[in-house]
TIVO-2410 file (N, C-alpha, C; in nm, 3 decimals):
# residues 146
REC num residu      c1      c2      c3 atome chaine
REC   1      X  -0.222  -1.085  -0.353     N      A
REC   1      X  -0.306  -1.089  -0.471    CA      A
REC   1      X  -0.289  -0.961  -0.550     C      A
REC   2      X  -0.292  -0.974  -0.682     N      A
REC   2      X  -0.281  -0.859  -0.769    CA      A
REC   2      X  -0.408  -0.839  -0.849     C      A
REC   3      X  -0.415  -0.722  -0.910     N      A
REC   3      X  -0.529  -0.690  -0.996    CA      A
REC   3      X  -0.477  -0.652  -1.134     C      A
REC   4      X  -0.534  -0.712  -1.238     N      A
REC   4      X  -0.493  -0.684  -1.375    CA      A
REC   4      X  -0.544  -0.545  -1.414     C      A
REC   5      X  -0.450  -0.457  -1.448     N      A
REC   5      X  -0.482  -0.319  -1.484    CA      A
REC   5      X  -0.497  -0.304  -1.635     C      A
REC   6      X  -0.418  -0.381  -1.711     N      A
REC   6      X  -0.422  -0.373  -1.858    CA      A
REC   6      X  -0.381  -0.506  -1.919     C      A
REC   7      X  -0.438  -0.536  -2.034     N      A
REC   7      X  -0.401  -0.654  -2.112    CA      A
REC   7      X  -0.361  -0.605  -2.251     C      A
REC   8      X  -0.236  -0.626  -2.290     N      A
REC   8      X  -0.182  -0.562  -2.409    CA      A
REC   8      X  -0.125  -0.663  -2.508     C      A
REC   9      X  -0.141  -0.632  -2.637     N      A
REC   9      X  -0.087  -0.717  -2.743    CA      A
REC   9      X  -0.035  -0.631  -2.857     C      A
REC  10      X   0.044  -0.694  -2.942     N      A
REC  10      X   0.083  -0.636  -3.071    CA      A
REC  10      X   0.097  -0.751  -3.168     C      A
REC  11      X   0.067  -0.726  -3.294     N      A
REC  11      X   0.074  -0.835  -3.391    CA      A
REC  11      X   0.210  -0.844  -3.460     C      A
REC  12      X   0.300  -0.749  -3.429     N      A
REC  12      X   0.437  -0.759  -3.478    CA      A
REC  12      X   0.533  -0.732  -3.363     C      A
REC  13      X   0.652  -0.791  -3.371     N      A
REC  13      X   0.753  -0.772  -3.268    CA      A
REC  13      X   0.823  -0.638  -3.287     C      A
REC  14      X   0.878  -0.587  -3.176     N      A
REC  14      X   0.958  -0.465  -3.183    CA      A
REC  14      X   0.880  -0.336  -3.176     C      A
REC  15      X   0.751  -0.345  -3.149     N      A
REC  15      X   0.670  -0.224  -3.135    CA      A
REC  15      X   0.601  -0.226  -2.999     C      A
REC  16      X   0.553  -0.110  -2.956     N      A
REC  16      X   0.479  -0.104  -2.831    CA      A
REC  16      X   0.346  -0.177  -2.848     C      A
REC  17      X   0.303  -0.239  -2.739     N      A
REC  17      X   0.176  -0.310  -2.742    CA      A
REC  17      X   0.063  -0.212  -2.710     C      A
REC  18      X  -0.058  -0.249  -2.745     N      A
REC  18      X  -0.177  -0.167  -2.719    CA      A
REC  18      X  -0.268  -0.242  -2.622     C      A
REC  19      X  -0.332  -0.167  -2.534     N      A
REC  19      X  -0.427  -0.226  -2.440    CA      A
REC  19      X  -0.553  -0.268  -2.516     C      A
REC  20      X  -0.583  -0.397  -2.512     N      A
REC  20      X  -0.701  -0.451  -2.581    CA      A
REC  20      X  -0.810  -0.491  -2.480     C      A
REC  21      X  -0.784  -0.473  -2.350     N      A
REC  21      X  -0.879  -0.487  -2.241    CA      A
REC  21      X  -0.918  -0.631  -2.206     C      A
REC  22      X  -0.890  -0.726  -2.294     N      A
REC  22      X  -0.919  -0.867  -2.268    CA      A
REC  22      X  -0.833  -0.951  -2.362     C      A
REC  23      X  -0.775  -1.059  -2.309     N      A
REC  23      X  -0.693  -1.146  -2.393    CA      A
REC  23      X  -0.731  -1.292  -2.370     C      A
REC  24      X  -0.711  -1.371  -2.475     N      A
REC  24      X  -0.732  -1.515  -2.468    CA      A
REC  24      X  -0.595  -1.583  -2.468     C      A
REC  25      X  -0.567  -1.657  -2.361     N      A
REC  25      X  -0.439  -1.726  -2.350    CA      A
REC  25      X  -0.455  -1.872  -2.389     C      A
REC  26      X  -0.361  -1.920  -2.468     N      A
REC  26      X  -0.362  -2.056  -2.518    CA      A
REC  26      X  -0.252  -2.135  -2.451     C      A
REC  27      X  -0.288  -2.252  -2.399     N      A
REC  27      X  -0.192  -2.337  -2.328    CA      A
REC  27      X  -0.068  -2.364  -2.412     C      A
REC  28      X   0.049  -2.348  -2.349     N      A
REC  28      X   0.180  -2.370  -2.411    CA      A
REC  28      X   0.199  -2.291  -2.541     C      A
REC  29      X   0.137  -2.174  -2.548     N      A
REC  29      X   0.154  -2.091  -2.667    CA      A
REC  29      X   0.162  -1.942  -2.633     C      A
REC  30      X   0.069  -1.892  -2.553     N      A
REC  30      X   0.070  -1.751  -2.518    CA      A
REC  30      X  -0.062  -1.685  -2.549     C      A
REC  31      X  -0.058  -1.556  -2.577     N      A
REC  31      X  -0.178  -1.479  -2.601    CA      A
REC  31      X  -0.214  -1.484  -2.749     C      A
REC  32      X  -0.337  -1.522  -2.775     N      A
REC  32      X  -0.387  -1.529  -2.912    CA      A
REC  32      X  -0.371  -1.394  -2.980     C      A
REC  33      X  -0.305  -1.393  -3.096     N      A
REC  33      X  -0.286  -1.270  -3.172    CA      A
REC  33      X  -0.165  -1.188  -3.135     C      A
REC  34      X  -0.088  -1.230  -3.033     N      A
REC  34      X   0.030  -1.154  -2.994    CA      A
REC  34      X   0.154  -1.208  -3.065     C      A
REC  35      X   0.239  -1.118  -3.111     N      A
REC  35      X   0.357  -1.157  -3.188    CA      A
REC  35      X   0.457  -1.240  -3.109     C      A
REC  36      X   0.456  -1.231  -2.976     N      A
REC  36      X   0.553  -1.304  -2.896    CA      A
REC  36      X   0.504  -1.442  -2.853     C      A
REC  37      X   0.383  -1.477  -2.891     N      A
REC  37      X   0.331  -1.610  -2.858    CA      A
REC  37      X   0.408  -1.715  -2.937     C      A
REC  38      X   0.418  -1.835  -2.881     N      A
REC  38      X   0.487  -1.944  -2.950    CA      A
REC  38      X   0.533  -2.047  -2.850     C      A
REC  39      X   0.594  -2.151  -2.898     N      A
REC  39      X   0.640  -2.260  -2.813    CA      A
REC  39      X   0.778  -2.228  -2.758     C      A
REC  40      X   0.781  -2.137  -2.658     N      A
REC  40      X   0.906  -2.100  -2.592    CA      A
REC  40      X   0.875  -2.055  -2.451     C      A
REC  41      X   0.976  -2.011  -2.377     N      A
REC  41      X   0.959  -1.981  -2.235    CA      A
REC  41      X   0.913  -1.838  -2.207     C      A
REC  42      X   0.902  -1.753  -2.308     N      A
REC  42      X   0.861  -1.613  -2.287    CA      A
REC  42      X   0.729  -1.586  -2.359     C      A
REC  43      X   0.627  -1.664  -2.325     N      A
REC  43      X   0.499  -1.654  -2.393    CA      A
REC  43      X   0.418  -1.532  -2.352     C      A
REC  44      X   0.424  -1.494  -2.224     N      A
REC  44      X   0.347  -1.381  -2.172    CA      A
REC  44      X   0.438  -1.300  -2.080     C      A
REC  45      X   0.442  -1.168  -2.101     N      A
REC  45      X   0.524  -1.082  -2.016    CA      A
REC  45      X   0.435  -1.004  -1.919     C      A
REC  46      X   0.488  -0.984  -1.798     N      A
REC  46      X   0.415  -0.913  -1.694    CA      A
REC  46      X   0.503  -0.802  -1.637     C      A
REC  47      X   0.438  -0.693  -1.597     N      A
REC  47      X   0.508  -0.581  -1.539    CA      A
REC  47      X   0.421  -0.523  -1.428     C      A
REC  48      X   0.484  -0.487  -1.317     N      A
REC  48      X   0.411  -0.432  -1.203    CA      A
REC  48      X   0.365  -0.290  -1.230     C      A
REC  49      X   0.239  -0.264  -1.206     N      A
REC  49      X   0.180  -0.131  -1.222    CA      A
REC  49      X   0.256  -0.028  -1.141     C      A
REC  50      X   0.294  -0.063  -1.019     N      A
REC  50      X   0.364   0.031  -0.931    CA      A
REC  50      X   0.498   0.074  -0.991     C      A
REC  51      X   0.567  -0.016  -1.059     N      A
REC  51      X   0.696   0.018  -1.121    CA      A
REC  51      X   0.676   0.113  -1.238     C      A
REC  52      X   0.567   0.093  -1.312     N      A
REC  52      X   0.535   0.184  -1.423    CA      A
REC  52      X   0.504   0.323  -1.367     C      A
REC  53      X   0.427   0.327  -1.259     N      A
REC  53      X   0.392   0.456  -1.197    CA      A
REC  53      X   0.516   0.529  -1.145     C      A
REC  54      X   0.612   0.456  -1.087     N      A
REC  54      X   0.737   0.517  -1.042    CA      A
REC  54      X   0.812   0.577  -1.161     C      A
REC  55      X   0.811   0.507  -1.272     N      A
REC  55      X   0.879   0.555  -1.393    CA      A
REC  55      X   0.808   0.679  -1.448     C      A
REC  56      X   0.676   0.678  -1.445     N      A
REC  56      X   0.598   0.796  -1.489    CA      A
REC  56      X   0.628   0.917  -1.400     C      A
REC  57      X   0.647   0.893  -1.271     N      A
REC  57      X   0.676   1.001  -1.177    CA      A
REC  57      X   0.810   1.068  -1.209     C      A
REC  58      X   0.897   0.998  -1.280     N      A
REC  58      X   1.026   1.055  -1.322    CA      A
REC  58      X   1.014   1.135  -1.451     C      A
REC  59      X   0.891   1.146  -1.503     N      A
REC  59      X   0.869   1.228  -1.622    CA      A
REC  59      X   0.841   1.152  -1.749     C      A
REC  60      X   0.836   1.022  -1.742     N      A
REC  60      X   0.809   0.942  -1.862    CA      A
REC  60      X   0.661   0.947  -1.898     C      A
REC  61      X   0.635   0.967  -2.024     N      A
REC  61      X   0.498   0.962  -2.074    CA      A
REC  61      X   0.483   0.829  -2.146     C      A
REC  62      X   0.426   0.731  -2.076     N      A
REC  62      X   0.413   0.597  -2.132    CA      A
REC  62      X   0.271   0.544  -2.111     C      A
REC  63      X   0.220   0.481  -2.213     N      A
REC  63      X   0.089   0.417  -2.206    CA      A
REC  63      X   0.107   0.271  -2.165     C      A
REC  64      X  -0.003   0.208  -2.126     N      A
REC  64      X   0.003   0.065  -2.097    CA      A
REC  64      X   0.048  -0.007  -2.224     C      A
REC  65      X   0.142  -0.100  -2.208     N      A
REC  65      X   0.196  -0.174  -2.322    CA      A
REC  65      X   0.321  -0.113  -2.382     C      A
REC  66      X   0.359   0.007  -2.336     N      A
REC  66      X   0.473   0.078  -2.395    CA      A
REC  66      X   0.604   0.003  -2.379     C      A
REC  67      X   0.616  -0.077  -2.273     N      A
REC  67      X   0.740  -0.151  -2.248    CA      A
REC  67      X   0.739  -0.288  -2.316     C      A
REC  68      X   0.632  -0.318  -2.388     N      A
REC  68      X   0.618  -0.448  -2.452    CA      A
REC  68      X   0.554  -0.551  -2.361     C      A
REC  69      X   0.501  -0.506  -2.248     N      A
REC  69      X   0.441  -0.599  -2.153    CA      A
REC  69      X   0.300  -0.639  -2.197     C      A
REC  70      X   0.266  -0.765  -2.171     N      A
REC  70      X   0.131  -0.813  -2.201    CA      A
REC  70      X   0.032  -0.781  -2.089     C      A
REC  71      X   0.075  -0.804  -1.965     N      A
REC  71      X  -0.014  -0.782  -1.852    CA      A
REC  71      X   0.048  -0.682  -1.755     C      A
REC  72      X  -0.028  -0.578  -1.723     N      A
REC  72      X   0.010  -0.483  -1.619    CA      A
REC  72      X  -0.071  -0.522  -1.497     C      A
REC  73      X   0.000  -0.548  -1.385     N      A
REC  73      X  -0.066  -0.599  -1.266    CA      A
REC  73      X  -0.030  -0.514  -1.145     C      A
REC  74      X  -0.133  -0.470  -1.076     N      A
REC  74      X  -0.115  -0.391  -0.954    CA      A
REC  74      X  -0.109  -0.485  -0.834     C      A
REC  75      X  -0.014  -0.460  -0.743     N      A
REC  75      X  -0.010  -0.532  -0.617    CA      A
REC  75      X   0.089  -0.647  -0.608     C      A
REC  76      X   0.166  -0.673  -0.714     N      A
REC  76      X   0.267  -0.779  -0.709    CA      A
REC  76      X   0.398  -0.724  -0.764     C      A
REC  77      X   0.507  -0.739  -0.687     N      A
REC  77      X   0.640  -0.701  -0.733    CA      A
REC  77      X   0.704  -0.826  -0.792     C      A
REC  78      X   0.686  -0.845  -0.921     N      A
REC  78      X   0.722  -0.970  -0.987    CA      A
REC  78      X   0.869  -1.008  -0.976     C      A
REC  79      X   0.959  -0.909  -0.983     N      A
REC  79      X   1.101  -0.942  -0.987    CA      A
REC  79      X   1.152  -1.002  -0.856     C      A
REC  80      X   1.072  -0.993  -0.749     N      A
REC  80      X   1.114  -1.049  -0.620    CA      A
REC  80      X   1.075  -1.196  -0.606     C      A
REC  81      X   1.003  -1.249  -0.703     N      A
REC  81      X   0.954  -1.388  -0.695    CA      A
REC  81      X   1.052  -1.483  -0.763     C      A
REC  82      X   1.060  -1.605  -0.715     N      A
REC  82      X   1.152  -1.701  -0.776    CA      A
REC  82      X   1.097  -1.761  -0.906     C      A
REC  83      X   1.189  -1.801  -0.992     N      A
REC  83      X   1.153  -1.876  -1.112    CA      A
REC  83      X   1.073  -1.998  -1.067     C      A
REC  84      X   0.968  -2.030  -1.140     N      A
REC  84      X   0.883  -2.143  -1.103    CA      A
REC  84      X   0.757  -2.101  -1.031     C      A
REC  85      X   0.749  -1.975  -0.987     N      A
REC  85      X   0.627  -1.927  -0.922    CA      A
REC  85      X   0.511  -1.941  -1.020     C      A
REC  86      X   0.398  -1.987  -0.968     N      A
REC  86      X   0.279  -2.003  -1.052    CA      A
REC  86      X   0.173  -1.901  -1.012     C      A
REC  87      X   0.104  -1.851  -1.114     N      A
REC  87      X  -0.002  -1.753  -1.095    CA      A
REC  87      X  -0.133  -1.810  -1.149     C      A
REC  88      X  -0.242  -1.770  -1.086     N      A
REC  88      X  -0.375  -1.816  -1.126    CA      A
REC  88      X  -0.462  -1.693  -1.149     C      A
REC  89      X  -0.532  -1.689  -1.261     N      A
REC  89      X  -0.627  -1.583  -1.292    CA      A
REC  89      X  -0.741  -1.646  -1.371     C      A
REC  90      X  -0.859  -1.653  -1.309     N      A
REC  90      X  -0.971  -1.723  -1.371    CA      A
REC  90      X  -0.927  -1.867  -1.399     C      A
REC  91      X  -0.937  -1.913  -1.523     N      A
REC  91      X  -0.892  -2.049  -1.558    CA      A
REC  91      X  -0.744  -2.054  -1.594     C      A
REC  92      X  -0.682  -1.939  -1.610     N      A
REC  92      X  -0.544  -1.931  -1.658    CA      A
REC  92      X  -0.445  -1.963  -1.547     C      A
REC  93      X  -0.344  -2.045  -1.582     N      A
REC  93      X  -0.231  -2.071  -1.492    CA      A
REC  93      X  -0.104  -2.036  -1.569     C      A
REC  94      X  -0.022  -1.948  -1.510     N      A
REC  94      X   0.105  -1.905  -1.568    CA      A
REC  94      X   0.218  -1.950  -1.476     C      A
REC  95      X   0.334  -1.980  -1.537     N      A
REC  95      X   0.453  -2.014  -1.458    CA      A
REC  95      X   0.565  -1.919  -1.494     C      A
REC  96      X   0.625  -1.858  -1.390     N      A
REC  96      X   0.736  -1.764  -1.408    CA      A
REC  96      X   0.859  -1.838  -1.460     C      A
REC  97      X   0.911  -1.792  -1.575     N      A
REC  97      X   1.023  -1.860  -1.639    CA      A
REC  97      X   1.149  -1.774  -1.651     C      A
REC  98      X   1.133  -1.641  -1.645     N      A
REC  98      X   1.248  -1.552  -1.661    CA      A
REC  98      X   1.219  -1.419  -1.595     C      A
REC  99      X   1.321  -1.365  -1.528     N      A
REC  99      X   1.311  -1.232  -1.468    CA      A
REC  99      X   1.403  -1.140  -1.544     C      A
REC 100      X   1.348  -1.033  -1.597     N      A
REC 100      X   1.427  -0.937  -1.673    CA      A
REC 100      X   1.468  -0.989  -1.809     C      A
REC 101      X   1.534  -0.903  -1.884     N      A
REC 101      X   1.583  -0.939  -2.017    CA      A
REC 101      X   1.691  -0.840  -2.057     C      A
REC 102      X   1.764  -0.874  -2.158     N      A
REC 102      X   1.867  -0.784  -2.208    CA      A
REC 102      X   1.800  -0.669  -2.282     C      A
REC 103      X   1.845  -0.549  -2.254     N      A
REC 103      X   1.789  -0.431  -2.322    CA      A
REC 103      X   1.873  -0.400  -2.444     C      A
REC 104      X   1.805  -0.372  -2.553     N      A
REC 104      X   1.878  -0.339  -2.676    CA      A
REC 104      X   1.912  -0.190  -2.685     C      A
REC 105      X   1.871  -0.109  -2.587     N      A
REC 105      X   1.900   0.034  -2.578    CA      A
REC 105      X   1.853   0.115  -2.698     C      A
REC 106      X   1.780   0.052  -2.788     N      A
REC 106      X   1.730   0.125  -2.904    CA      A
REC 106      X   1.583   0.159  -2.894     C      A
REC 107      X   1.519   0.116  -2.786     N      A
REC 107      X   1.375   0.141  -2.775    CA      A
REC 107      X   1.349   0.290  -2.753     C      A
REC 108      X   1.230   0.332  -2.791     N      A
REC 108      X   1.193   0.473  -2.782    CA      A
REC 108      X   1.197   0.523  -2.637     C      A
REC 109      X   1.161   0.439  -2.543     N      A
REC 109      X   1.162   0.479  -2.402    CA      A
REC 109      X   1.305   0.506  -2.356     C      A
REC 110      X   1.397   0.415  -2.389     N      A
REC 110      X   1.536   0.436  -2.349    CA      A
REC 110      X   1.593   0.562  -2.415     C      A
REC 111      X   1.559   0.582  -2.541     N      A
REC 111      X   1.610   0.700  -2.612    CA      A
REC 111      X   1.560   0.830  -2.547     C      A
REC 112      X   1.436   0.829  -2.499     N      A
REC 112      X   1.378   0.950  -2.439    CA      A
REC 112      X   1.421   0.970  -2.295     C      A
REC 113      X   1.434   0.861  -2.220     N      A
REC 113      X   1.455   0.871  -2.075    CA      A
REC 113      X   1.596   0.831  -2.030     C      A
REC 114      X   1.672   0.764  -2.118     N      A
REC 114      X   1.802   0.714  -2.077    CA      A
REC 114      X   1.792   0.591  -1.988     C      A
REC 115      X   1.672   0.534  -1.981     N      A
REC 115      X   1.647   0.418  -1.896    CA      A
REC 115      X   1.521   0.348  -1.947     C      A
REC 116      X   1.509   0.222  -1.913     N      A
REC 116      X   1.389   0.145  -1.943    CA      A
REC 116      X   1.374   0.042  -1.831     C      A
REC 117      X   1.255   0.028  -1.776     N      A
REC 117      X   1.238  -0.061  -1.661    CA      A
REC 117      X   1.214  -0.207  -1.698     C      A
REC 118      X   1.172  -0.234  -1.819     N      A
REC 118      X   1.139  -0.373  -1.856    CA      A
REC 118      X   1.257  -0.469  -1.836     C      A
REC 119      X   1.379  -0.430  -1.873     N      A
REC 119      X   1.490  -0.525  -1.857    CA      A
REC 119      X   1.515  -0.571  -1.713     C      A
REC 120      X   1.480  -0.489  -1.614     N      A
REC 120      X   1.505  -0.529  -1.476    CA      A
REC 120      X   1.377  -0.560  -1.398     C      A
REC 121      X   1.263  -0.507  -1.440     N      A
REC 121      X   1.137  -0.524  -1.366    CA      A
REC 121      X   1.041  -0.622  -1.431     C      A
REC 122      X   1.051  -0.639  -1.561     N      A
REC 122      X   0.959  -0.726  -1.633    CA      A
REC 122      X   0.991  -0.873  -1.611     C      A
REC 123      X   0.888  -0.956  -1.615     N      A
REC 123      X   0.908  -1.100  -1.603    CA      A
REC 123      X   0.833  -1.170  -1.717     C      A
REC 124      X   0.871  -1.294  -1.737     N      A
REC 124      X   0.813  -1.372  -1.846    CA      A
REC 124      X   0.758  -1.503  -1.791     C      A
REC 125      X   0.650  -1.548  -1.854     N      A
REC 125      X   0.584  -1.671  -1.809    CA      A
REC 125      X   0.548  -1.756  -1.929     C      A
REC 126      X   0.521  -1.884  -1.899     N      A
REC 126      X   0.460  -1.970  -1.999    CA      A
REC 126      X   0.320  -2.006  -1.950     C      A
REC 127      X   0.234  -2.039  -2.043     N      A
REC 127      X   0.094  -2.067  -2.012    CA      A
REC 127      X   0.078  -2.217  -1.986     C      A
REC 128      X   0.046  -2.253  -1.860     N      A
REC 128      X   0.023  -2.392  -1.825    CA      A
REC 128      X  -0.122  -2.433  -1.851     C      A
REC 129      X  -0.213  -2.337  -1.840     N      A
REC 129      X  -0.354  -2.362  -1.868    CA      A
REC 129      X  -0.413  -2.234  -1.925     C      A
REC 130      X  -0.485  -2.246  -2.034     N      A
REC 130      X  -0.538  -2.129  -2.103    CA      A
REC 130      X  -0.669  -2.079  -2.048     C      A
REC 131      X  -0.715  -1.969  -2.106     N      A
REC 131      X  -0.841  -1.907  -2.068    CA      A
REC 131      X  -0.837  -1.758  -2.099     C      A
REC 132      X  -0.933  -1.686  -2.045     N      A
REC 132      X  -0.946  -1.543  -2.073    CA      A
REC 132      X  -0.907  -1.462  -1.949     C      A
REC 133      X  -0.832  -1.353  -1.973     N      A
REC 133      X  -0.800  -1.256  -1.868    CA      A
REC 133      X  -0.850  -1.120  -1.914     C      A
REC 134      X  -0.920  -1.050  -1.823     N      A
REC 134      X  -0.975  -0.918  -1.852    CA      A
REC 134      X  -0.919  -0.816  -1.751     C      A
REC 135      X  -0.922  -0.690  -1.789     N      A
REC 135      X  -0.890  -0.584  -1.693    CA      A
REC 135      X  -0.979  -0.599  -1.571     C      A
REC 136      X  -0.922  -0.579  -1.453     N      A
REC 136      X  -0.998  -0.588  -1.329    CA      A
REC 136      X  -0.997  -0.726  -1.265     C      A
REC 137      X  -0.953  -0.828  -1.339     N      A
REC 137      X  -0.945  -0.963  -1.284    CA      A
REC 137      X  -0.835  -0.970  -1.178     C      A
REC 138      X  -0.850  -1.064  -1.085     N      A
REC 138      X  -0.748  -1.087  -0.983    CA      A
REC 138      X  -0.647  -1.189  -1.032     C      A
REC 139      X  -0.520  -1.161  -1.007     N      A
REC 139      X  -0.411  -1.254  -1.036    CA      A
REC 139      X  -0.351  -1.293  -0.901     C      A
REC 140      X  -0.349  -1.422  -0.873     N      A
REC 140      X  -0.301  -1.470  -0.744    CA      A
REC 140      X  -0.177  -1.557  -0.760     C      A
REC 141      X  -0.089  -1.549  -0.661     N      A
REC 141      X   0.026  -1.637  -0.657    CA      A
REC 141      X  -0.022  -1.772  -0.602     C      A
REC 142      X   0.000  -1.879  -0.678     N      A
REC 142      X  -0.044  -2.013  -0.637    CA      A
REC 142      X   0.056  -2.080  -0.545     C      A
REC 143      X   0.181  -2.073  -0.585     N      A
REC 143      X   0.286  -2.139  -0.507    CA      A
REC 143      X   0.420  -2.079  -0.545     C      A
REC 144      X   0.512  -2.084  -0.453     N      A
REC 144      X   0.647  -2.040  -0.480    CA      A
REC 144      X   0.739  -2.158  -0.461     C      A
REC 145      X   0.824  -2.181  -0.560     N      A
REC 145      X   0.920  -2.291  -0.552    CA      A
REC 145      X   1.059  -2.235  -0.534     C      A
REC 146      X   1.138  -2.303  -0.456     N      A
REC 146      X   1.275  -2.257  -0.432    CA      A
REC 146      X   1.361  -2.277  -0.554     C      A
***
């Protein structure tokens, strides 16, 4: 089980997200008010809190949402889970659809650090059932599919 540390959004693409402390997820769309929401497979992005902390320990000064992640979650190493894994948080059900992404190497984090963890550590999900997620909520793995 994981714990939601931050819930982040931005209203335009290509910028760092800001922690808004609570988000409303809409079925088959994503987070209300987030620029990456829509009818596609990358509706909500998740990043492990522990991976962010490891990156900070290397000297990076990054706030929650700096990597473009929507949910920062402590206690789950997302990249080790198979595509199709489902997560449950309150009424929300998410399904893992993609692990990692191509890095454009132009982000401020990469420019400052020569590295960015989102391309290899971040995961993407689609919203199977909507609802509200707040900081401090528990995120649980429902099932793992091969």
